[in-house]
N, C-alpha and C positions, 0 to 999 in steps of 0.2 A: 883358430878360428873357428866358432862350435859351427857345427852344422847339423843343419833341422833335422829332425827325429823322423816328422815328417805324421807327427801326431799331436794335432789342436789342442793348447792347453787350453781347458775349461776352468775361469773363476770358481770359487767358492764364494760363498755367502759371507764370509770373513774379511774375504779377499775387497767382493765390494764397498761391505761397507766402508771400509781401511779410506778407497779411493773417494767415498763420497764428502769423508770428512776432510781428506785433504784439497778436497776443491773440484772433483766431480761433482757435485751437485748430483740431485737426486734420478733417481731412474723413470723414466718415461713409462707409466701405468700403459701394461697393453690391451692394445683393443681387445675388443669379444672379436669371436668368432661370430659370421653371421652365419645363422641356419638360414641354408636352401629348402625349398620348401622341393618335393619332387611332385609333381604331376599328371595329370591323364586326360588323355579327352572322353566325356560320359558322353555327347550328341554332338550333332550338323542339322543347324537349323539354315533355312533359306531367305527368312527376314528378319526383321529387326522386331517386328510384333511378336513372331513365334515362338523367336528367344526371352524376349521381354514375360512373355505371359510363362513360360517355363519354371523360370524363376522366379518368378511371384509366386505359382503354384505349390512350391517348394517350401515356401512361408520361414524360411527358416534364413535367408540369407537381405542383409540391407548391404546398400551400395556404401562402399570407402573412398574408393578412389582413380584417377584414371593415367594412365601410362602410353607411348608414344613408341614401337617396337618395326624392327624390319619386314615382320610378316606383318603391320596394322594394328592400331589402337585396340588397347587392352581397359575393359572397364574390369576391374573388382571390384567383389563382393566379401565381404566376411558376414563373420554367424552375427546373428542379432538373439542368440540365446544369452549373453552375456552383455555389458553394456559396453560402449564403443572407447571408455577412458581405462586403461586399467591394465590387467592382463587380459591374452586374446587366446582365441581356440588357433591350435593350430590347422583345424577345419577350416577351407578357403573356398573359392569359386571366381576365374576370372569371364568373360566371353572378350573372345577376341578378333574382330571384323575385319577377316580376312584384307587385304591391300588389292588383288588380283581380284577377286571376285567377289559377289555378293552376299559370302556360306558368311555364317557365325560358328567358328567354335566354343565349345561350351568345356572349359576345363577344371577339373576337381582338383585338390591336392591331394594322396593316397593315407593323407593323415586323418587319423577318427577324432571326432570327438570326442573333449576331457573336460567335458563341465564340471564330474564331478569332484575336479582338484582344482576346478577356479571357482565354482560355482553359479549357480543361474541367475536371468535378473530379481527373478522369487525373491533371491536369498537375498538383496542389494535394499536400501534405504528403511522404513518406517514398517514396523509387519502391520497387518489388515487388524490385528486384533489391535494393538497400540495406535493407530488411528481411528477406531471405533473410541476409543475413550478420547484420546483430543479434542472430537467434536463435539461427545457432550461436552467437557468443560471450557472448548471454544464458543457451545451458545449460552453458555453460563456468562458470558461476557467478563473468564478469567483473561487478567493477563499472561502471556510467555511464562516467567518467573513460576507464576502462581500456579500456574499448568507445568510444571517441571516438578515441581515442589509437591502435588495431588500426583503423579504417577510413580512417584519416589517413593510414597506411602502406598500404592497396591502393590499386592500379591502376583507372582507371576509377568508383570509388566514387566519390562524394563525400557527407561527412557533413553527419550534418544541423546545426541545432542543441542547444542541451542542453536549453534546454526543448522542442520536437520531441521528443527522444532520451528524452527522463523521462516524457513523457506516454505514448510512443510502450509506454518499458518497465513502465509503470502499468496498462497495458490488458492485456501483456502477463501479469505476472503475477495479475490478476484472471482472465484465462482459464485461466493452466494452475494454479495456487491457490487458487481464488476469492473470496472477498471479505475485506477485514486483517479487519473486526471480523465475531466465530460472537453470533448468540443462543443463549441458552441453555436451548431448547428443542431446536434446530439441535446440540448442544453434545451433549444428551442422546442422538439420532439416532445422533447417529457414536461416541457409549460403545456404546447398544443393539445396533449392527452390528460389534461389534468385543467383545464378552464372550465369545465360545464361542472354545475354547480349539482351535487350526488343528489341524490335522497335519503342516504344515511346522513343522519346532521354528524356522528363522530368520525366521515371521510374525510381528508383533504383535499384540500380547491386550492386552484394560482385565483386571486381573485385580481391583481393586479402586477402590471408587468412590462419590461421596457428595455428590448435589446439592441443595441448598434452594431452592426457590422461594420467596420471602419480599419482605418490601421493600427490603432490602437483599441481592438473592442472593450467595449463594456455594455452589462447588466445590471438590471436588477427587478428583484421578483418578489411580492410576499404574498403568504399560504395561510391558510385557516382550515378552521370547520365553522359549521355550522351553530354548534352545541355551542363555540366559544364567542361568536359575534356575538350571539344573544346574550349575552354579561355587559355585553357595551349600554341593552338600553338603561343599564341602572350606575351604569358610571361616570362615575363625576372627577373621578382623579385619574390622569396615564402617569403612567412609567413608561421612558424609552431609552438603551441602551444598543449603543454597539461591543459585542463581548469576543472575545481574540480570546476565551478561555473555551469556548466552541467556536469552530472556526467549519469553512465545507469551501472545500477548492483551493485553499489557502484565505478564503477570504473572510472577515469576521461576520458571524450573523447577529442582527434587528432586532432584537426584543423589543417585545412590547406587551404591557398589562394596566391591572390595575387591582389595588386593596380594598377590601370590603371594610364593615367598621371591627373587624376582627383583626384587624391587620395581616389579614391572611391571603399571599401572593396569587393570581389568577393572569395566566399570559392567554392573552385574545388573536396573537399572530405572531410569527416570523417570517421573517425577511433576509435572501442574504444581498447584496450591493458592492461592485469594487470599488468604491466611492462611501465616504462618509457629507457628503454636500449632502445641503439644501435641499435640491430637488429630489434626492434621496430618500431622509425622511419626510418630503413633501408629497410623494408619490404612495406613502403608508398611507399616512394620515386620509390623502382624497379616498384612496382603493377605501382604505375601511368605512369612510364617511358615506361614501355612492353604497357600499355592499351594505349596510347596515341598514340606509332608507329604501332599497330595495325588498329584503326582504323582511323587513317587519315594520315598515315603515315607521321609523325613530329618527328624527335628527336628531346627531350628537350634538352636542352639549356641554365638553370638557369644561372646567374651571381653574379646574390644579395640573401640573405637568411636574412631574418630577422625573431630575434628568442630571449630567453633569451642568459645565459650562458652557457649552458648545453652542455658541451662537447660532449655527445651524440650525437647531433643532427649535430654537425660543422662533424664529424668523418662519421657518415651513409652519410650525403649528398657528401662527400670527394669517400666516398666507390663505391656509385652509379653512382653519374657526374664524376666522375673524376678529377674533379680541386674543387681546394681552392676559395670556395666565398667568395664576398665582406658581411662580416655577419655587420646587423645594430640593436644591441638589440633596448628593444620597450621605446622610448622618454619617449611616456608618462609615467611611470614606476618612469623614471631615472628622471622628471620634478618633478613630486610630488614629490620624498626624496630630491633634492634639494633646494624646495620652505619650504617642512617643516626645515628644518638645516638652511638657511636663515632666517626663521623668528624664530629658538630657540635661533642664537645665535649672529643674530643682534638685538636691538631692535630699532636703530628710521629705522622710519618706509620709510625717504627720501634715507636711505642708502638701506634697503631691495630693493625698488623698485630697483635703479641703477643697483643693486647686475643684478635682476634676468632678466635684461630688456638686461646687458652684457651677460649672458649666453645663451640669447634666438640668441642675434645678433651672438655668436660663435658655435652655432650648424647652424647659417643658412649661418655660409663663408662655401662656396664652396672652397677656396683658399689652404686650406691642402691638 
């Protein structure tokens, strides 16, 4: 029988490897040793205000977390010269609210600051010189992709990542334009501040609005300028439509305008509505008619209405102006659909061209 020599056998790396291959399984990674901080008392305070004032005057600490101990509650502070996420400074602070008295002990680590190794807050994020260039490009209404391309072509400028740029532009838009969403009360205040007709003929004002506060709130508003409304006095043709290419708060913008003899389009007013029903278009027509009469003593009598096939627009026009208009539908959309239909059904290119020419001739014919 072998006797133990009293010396513990230490396995080599090769032996461990053999055991793992035989089914012993992979070794569990060793836990990292937690580094204990050494604390020293630096001040005794006799009320909360005195302790908090001391921390505030240091201008170095941000509240981190709170922990209960046998001595009392400890409120820990971290160094705010670096960001909360990522490597932290070894220097820290805590307030001890002693259980058996009102004293507050302020303790600090014996470790010094190590910002030289970690980097200060000013070294994070986008540098100020890059922000200035981004602001210039943002004011030119460039898209994020175009801004990145422009920054990459600049000498001495390090372009940020796409994510950092998008985050910065989000804050920039919010700072310049406000929140992306608006509450109904804020909308009413915005309308109220713009109800008065300004002296400047180019300044925008709201000439008609309607806000309903209910379980399903809704609103509609129309705005224009005196200069644009003056164009109505010589307009016999009205164009109106809701466009989803231009939206506000997720709702379509209603555009109303006219065309002159040179086929040039002139916008008259813009509207926004939660719906596209007859009463929504009727509000714009009625508000336009009333405001033109009060400002220029002119009675609107339009004869032609250019719109899509929506019955709500036609009914709103008749309700306000009292006559049935000549309705012209959008030729561009109709022509585009006809061209696509001809190309799908007719294979001969020459025949396609002849049919399209016949369609154009019928459209331009005034004998019917």
